[in-house]
C-alpha positions in Angstrom: 31.7 -27.5 -13.6 33.0 -27.8 -10.1 33.3 -24.0 -9.8 29.8 -23.6 -11.1 28.6 -26.1 -8.5 30.3 -24.1 -5.7 28.7 -20.9 -6.9 25.2 -22.4 -7.3 25.5 -24.1 -3.9 26.6 -20.9 -2.2 23.7 -18.9 -3.8 21.2 -21.7 -2.7 22.5 -21.6 0.8 22.1 -17.8 0.8 18.6 -18.2 -0.5 17.7 -20.6 2.3 19.1 -18.2 4.9 17.4 -15.2 3.3 14.0 -17.0 3.2 14.4 -18.0 6.9 15.2 -14.3 7.8 12.1 -13.1 5.9 9.8 -15.7 7.5 11.1 -14.7 11.0 10.7 -11.0 10.1 7.1 -11.6 9.0 6.3 -13.4 12.3 7.8 -10.5 14.3 5.9 -8.0 12.3 2.6 -9.8 13.0 3.1 -9.2 16.7 3.8 -5.5 16.2 0.7 -4.5 14.1 -2.6 -3.8 15.9 -5.7 -5.4 14.4 -8.9 -3.6 13.8 -10.8 -6.1 15.9 -9.0 -4.6 18.9 -11.4 -1.7 18.7 -14.4 -4.0 19.3 -13.5 -4.3 22.9 -12.9 -0.6 23.5 -15.4 2.0 24.6 -17.1 3.7 21.6 -15.7 7.0 20.5 -17.9 10.1 20.9 -18.3 13.0 18.5 -19.3 13.6 14.9 -17.2 12.0 12.3 -16.8 13.9 9.0 -15.7 11.7 6.1 -14.1 13.5 3.1 -13.7 11.6 -0.2 -12.0 13.3 -3.1 -13.5 11.8 -6.3 -12.1 12.4 -9.8 -14.0 10.4 -12.4 -14.9 7.6 -10.0 -18.0 6.2 -11.8 -16.4 2.7 -11.6 -16.6 2.6 -7.8 -18.7 5.4 -6.5 -21.9 3.3 -5.9 -20.1 0.7 -3.8 -18.5 3.5 -1.8 -21.8 5.2 -0.9 -23.5 1.9 0.0 -20.7 0.7 2.2 -20.8 3.9 4.2 -24.6 3.9 4.5 -24.4 0.4 5.9 -22.0 1.4 8.8 -23.1 0.5 12.3 -21.9 4.0 13.3 -24.7 6.4 12.6 -23.1 9.7 13.8 -21.2 10.8 10.7 -21.4 12.9 7.6 -19.9 12.2 4.2 -18.7 14.9 1.9 -17.7 13.8 -1.6 -15.6 16.4 -3.5 -16.3 15.8 -7.1 -13.0 17.1 -8.5 -13.3 18.2 -12.1 -15.3 15.1 -13.0 -16.5 14.6 -16.6 -18.1 11.2 -16.3 -21.2 9.8 -14.5 -19.8 10.1 -11.0 -22.4 12.6 -9.7 -25.4 10.8 -11.3 -24.4 7.4 -9.8 -23.6 9.0 -6.4 -27.1 10.6 -6.2 -28.7 7.3 -7.1 -26.8 5.3 -4.5 -27.4 7.9 -1.8 -31.2 7.7 -2.2 -31.6 11.0 -0.4 -29.7 10.0 2.7 -29.1 13.4 4.5 -25.7 12.2 5.7 -24.4 12.0 2.1 -23.6 15.3 0.2 -21.2 16.4 -2.4 -19.3 19.5 -3.5 -18.4 20.1 -7.2 -14.9 21.5 -7.5 -13.9 22.7 -10.9 -10.4 24.0 -10.4 -7.1 23.3 -8.7 -4.4 25.9 -7.9 -1.2 25.3 -9.9 0.9 24.8 -6.7 -1.4 22.1 -5.3 -1.7 18.4 -6.0 -5.2 17.7 -7.2 -6.1 15.2 -4.4 -4.7 17.5 -1.6 -6.8 20.4 -2.9 -9.9 18.4 -3.1 -9.4 17.2 0.5 -8.9 20.8 1.6 -12.2 21.8 0.0 -13.9 19.0 1.8 -12.3 19.7 5.1 -13.4 23.3 5.0 -17.0 22.2 4.7 -16.7 19.5 7.4 -18.0 20.1 11.0 -17.0 16.9 12.8 -14.7 16.4 15.8 -13.0 13.6 13.7 -11.9 13.9 10.1 -11.5 10.8 7.9 -10.0 11.2 4.5 -10.5 8.1 2.4 -10.8 7.1 -1.3 -13.8 6.3 -3.4 -12.4 2.9 -4.3 -12.4 1.8 -0.6 -15.1 -0.6 0.6 -15.8 -0.8 4.3 -17.3 -3.6 6.4 -20.2 -2.3 8.5 -18.3 -2.3 11.7 -15.0 -0.7 10.5 -15.7 2.9 11.5 -16.7 2.2 15.0 -13.7 0.0 15.6 -11.2 2.5 14.1 -12.6 5.5 16.0 -12.5 3.5 19.3 -8.8 2.7 18.7 -8.0 6.3 17.8 -9.7 7.5 21.0 -8.1 4.9 23.2 -4.6 5.4 21.8 -4.8 9.2 21.6 -3.5 9.3 18.1 -3.4 12.5 16.1 -3.4 10.4 12.9 -4.5 6.8 12.7 -4.2 5.0 9.4 -5.6 1.6 8.3 -4.2 -1.0 5.8 -6.9 -2.6 3.7 -6.9 -5.7 1.5 -6.3 -5.1 -2.2 -8.8 -6.7 -4.5 -7.8 -9.6 -6.7 -10.7 -9.7 -9.1 -8.5 -9.5 -12.2 -5.7 -11.9 -13.2 -3.1 -9.1 -13.3 -4.1 -8.1 -9.7 -3.6 -11.6 -8.5 -0.1 -11.8 -10.0 1.3 -8.3 -9.6 -0.4 -6.7 -6.5 1.3 -8.9 -3.9 4.8 -8.2 -5.3 4.2 -4.4 -5.6 2.8 -4.3 -2.0 5.7 -6.2 -0.7 8.2 -3.8 -2.2 6.4 -0.9 -0.4 6.3 -2.8 2.9 10.0 -3.5 2.5 10.6 0.2 2.3 8.3 1.0 5.2 8.0 -2.0 7.6 4.5 -1.5 9.0 5.2 -2.8 12.5 7.9 -0.2 13.0 5.3 2.5 12.3 3.7 1.7 15.7 6.6 1.4 18.0 7.4 4.2 20.5 11.2 4.3 19.9 13.0 4.5 16.5 9.7 4.7 14.7 9.5 4.6 10.9 6.6 6.9 10.3 4.1 5.6 7.8 0.4 6.3 6.8 -1.9 4.9 4.1 -3.8 7.6 2.2 -6.7 5.2 1.7 -7.7 5.8 5.4 -6.4 8.8 7.3 -8.3 9.5 10.5 -7.4 12.7 12.3 -8.5 14.4 15.4 -9.8 17.7 14.0 -7.9 19.9 16.5 -4.6 18.1 15.6 -5.3 18.4 11.9 -5.9 22.1 12.1 -3.0 22.7 14.5 -0.6 20.9 12.1 -1.8 22.9 9.1 -4.1 20.5 7.4 -3.6 19.6 3.7 -2.0 23.0 3.0 1.1 21.7 4.9 1.4 18.9 2.3 -0.2 20.6 -0.7 2.3 19.7 -3.3 2.9 16.1 -2.2 1.9 13.3 -4.6 1.8 10.9 -1.6 0.2 13.1 1.0 -0.1 10.2 3.4 3.7 9.7 3.7 4.2 13.5 3.8 1.7 13.7 6.7 3.4 10.8 8.5 7.0 12.1 8.1 6.2 15.7 9.0 3.8 15.0 11.9 6.2 12.5 13.4 9.0 15.2 13.2 6.7 17.6 15.2 6.0 15.0 17.9 2.4 14.0 17.0 1.3 10.5 17.9 0.7 8.2 14.9 -0.5 4.7 14.4 -1.3 2.1 11.7 -3.9 -0.7 12.0 -4.3 -3.9 10.1 -7.8 -3.7 8.7 -7.5 -6.3 5.9 -10.5 -8.2 7.2 -12.8 -5.2 7.1 -11.5 -2.9 4.4 -11.0 -3.7 0.7 -9.5 -1.4 -2.0 -10.1 -1.8 -5.7 -7.2 0.3 -6.8 -6.9 -0.4 -10.5 -9.0 -1.8 -13.4 -6.1 -2.3 -15.9 -2.4 -3.1 -16.1 -1.7 0.3 -17.5 -3.4 2.2 -14.6 -1.7 -0.2 -12.1 1.7 0.5 -13.6 1.2 4.2 -13.6 -0.1 4.2 -10.0 2.6 2.0 -8.5 5.3 3.9 -10.3 4.2 7.1 -8.8 4.0 5.4 -5.3 7.5 4.0 -5.7 8.9 7.3 -6.8 7.5 9.1 -3.8 8.2 6.3 -1.3 11.9 6.3 -2.4 12.1 10.0 -1.8 12.4 10.8 -5.5 15.9 9.2 -5.5 16.7 7.3 -8.7 19.5 5.4 -6.9 17.1 4.1 -4.3 14.6 3.0 -6.9 17.3 1.1 -8.8 18.5 -0.5 -5.6 15.0 -1.7 -4.8 14.7 -3.1 -8.3 18.0 -4.9 -8.1 17.2 -6.3 -4.7 13.9 -7.6 -6.0 15.5 -9.2 -9.1 18.1 -11.0 -6.9 15.6 -12.3 -4.4 12.9 -13.3 -6.8 15.0 -14.1 -10.0 18.6 -14.9 -9.3 17.9 -17.0 -6.2 15.1 -19.3 -7.6 16.9 -19.7 -11.0 20.1 -20.6 -9.3 18.3 -23.0 -7.0 16.7 -24.8 -9.9 20.0 -25.0 -11.7 21.6 -26.5 -8.6 18.9 -29.2 -8.5 19.4 -30.0 -12.1 23.2 -30.1 -12.1 23.3 -31.8 -8.8 20.9 -34.5 -9.9 22.8 -35.2 -13.1 26.1 -35.2 -11.2 24.7 -37.8 -8.8 23.9 -40.2 -11.7 27.5 -39.8 -12.9 28.9 -40.3 -9.4 30.3 -36.8 -9.0 31.5 -35.9 -5.5 29.2 -33.5 -3.6 26.5 -33.7 -6.3 23.9 -34.9 -3.8 24.8 -32.0 -1.5 24.4 -29.5 -4.3 21.0 -31.0 -5.3 19.9 -31.0 -1.7 20.9 -27.3 -1.3 19.1 -26.4 -4.5 15.9 -28.3 -3.5 15.9 -26.8 0.0 16.3 -23.3 -1.6 13.4 -24.0 -3.9 11.1 -25.1 -1.1 12.2 -22.2 1.2 11.7 -19.6 -1.6 8.2 -20.7 -2.5 7.2 -21.2 1.1 8.2 -17.6 1.7 6.3 -16.4 -1.4 3.2 -18.4 -0.3 3.4 -16.8 3.1 3.6 -13.4 1.6 0.5 -14.1 -0.5 -1.3 -15.6 2.5 -0.5 -12.5 4.6 -2.0 -10.3 2.0 -5.0 -12.6 1.5 -4.0 -13.0 -2.1 -4.8 -16.2 -4.0 -1.9 -18.7 -3.6 -2.2 -19.7 -7.3 -0.7 -16.3 -8.2 2.5 -17.2 -6.4 3.4 -19.6 -9.3 4.1 -16.6 -11.4 6.1 -14.7 -8.8 9.4 -14.5 -10.7 7.5 -13.0 -13.7 5.7 -10.5 -11.4 8.9 -9.6 -9.7 10.6 -8.8 -13.1 7.6 -6.7 -14.1 7.6 -4.7 -10.8 11.4 -4.3 -11.1 10.9 -2.8 -14.5 8.5 -0.3 -13.0 11.1 0.7 -10.4 13.8 1.1 -13.1 11.3 3.1 -15.2 10.6 5.3 -12.2 14.3 6.2 -12.0 14.3 6.9 -15.7 11.3 9.2 -15.5 12.9 11.1 -12.7 16.2 11.6 -14.5 14.5 12.6 -17.8 11.8 14.7 -16.1 9.0 12.7 -17.7 5.6 14.0 -16.5 3.5 11.9 -14.1 -0.2 12.1 -14.7 -2.4 11.6 -11.6 -5.9 12.9 -10.7 -6.4 14.9 -13.8 -3.0 16.8 -13.6 0.5 16.3 -14.8 3.5 16.7 -12.6 7.2 17.0 -13.5 9.2 15.7 -10.4 12.7 16.8 -9.6 15.0 13.9 -8.6 16.7 14.1 -5.2 20.3 13.0 -5.3 
């Protein structure tokens, strides 16, 4: 029992130290991420903005997308929806929401070349029809506050970025979103620390495909979507390759002005995040497994060990065992530190704090997705996305 107490006490102490490191890291990151409100104080950007939105069966969200764009304070823009092999009511709902607004138009695209990812091809089709000095590629499930576009364009113009990306707030309408989204997002941020995407030295390039704002000249000079045509995460492909060629990039926190309704079911969420994790980990099964094990240790082993330390230490104190109170105190401190950290993560993502109570369950679920992603790579299991299936080759 004494040996068990030493093990549990050591793990609890490690949990406290890890929680403190994470809290400090979050505080540091806060200072390194520009906010969308910074654009409110900058001179407005000039030039026409072309907004390209690939839409494959987006009847669930298309009306909210159109209305959010029509309500923007910026008036000098055009919107091109590329209806990519749709077989639902997307076009009908789009036309109804547009109400004849001349800035809103659509292109119906009925095919995709075999060597292109569906979204990349739809974006290419839209870009070829665009005429603006700025090109924004966004998704139909993104909802914009009225002053978002003006602020983002002002930041892009002031910072001279070739590609400026925005991070929005994920929706938490469904119970599964409130429980699982914060953990899945945290894993991605662990892989790509957002504050490091903005620094000038030793940058970790990152971009979010839900909002990719290019200067048209830079987009064309780089090669447009053809340069990333087979990427299932075209945002990261753009970030990595443009950074390698010396283009200036940036990421902005837009969680107060941009909301993204990514998934409407647990099944679609699992499929979507598994694809994201596979690509974010460079299609490396070992990296996916490492991320899963790290998540299980931090969110499973640590809290369970801390709770066990509290229980064993408390019982030992009643029996008069040596160092029992120390063990209970270490366990209790670890429990407080862990759930304070989880609460901070939820608060940072503007997620309901109530969902943090199920954090260990959520972590186990997301870890399963990571392990499953490694399995899918090794066994060449097809990934379905945007109306196509892709068999991905693992990178060793």
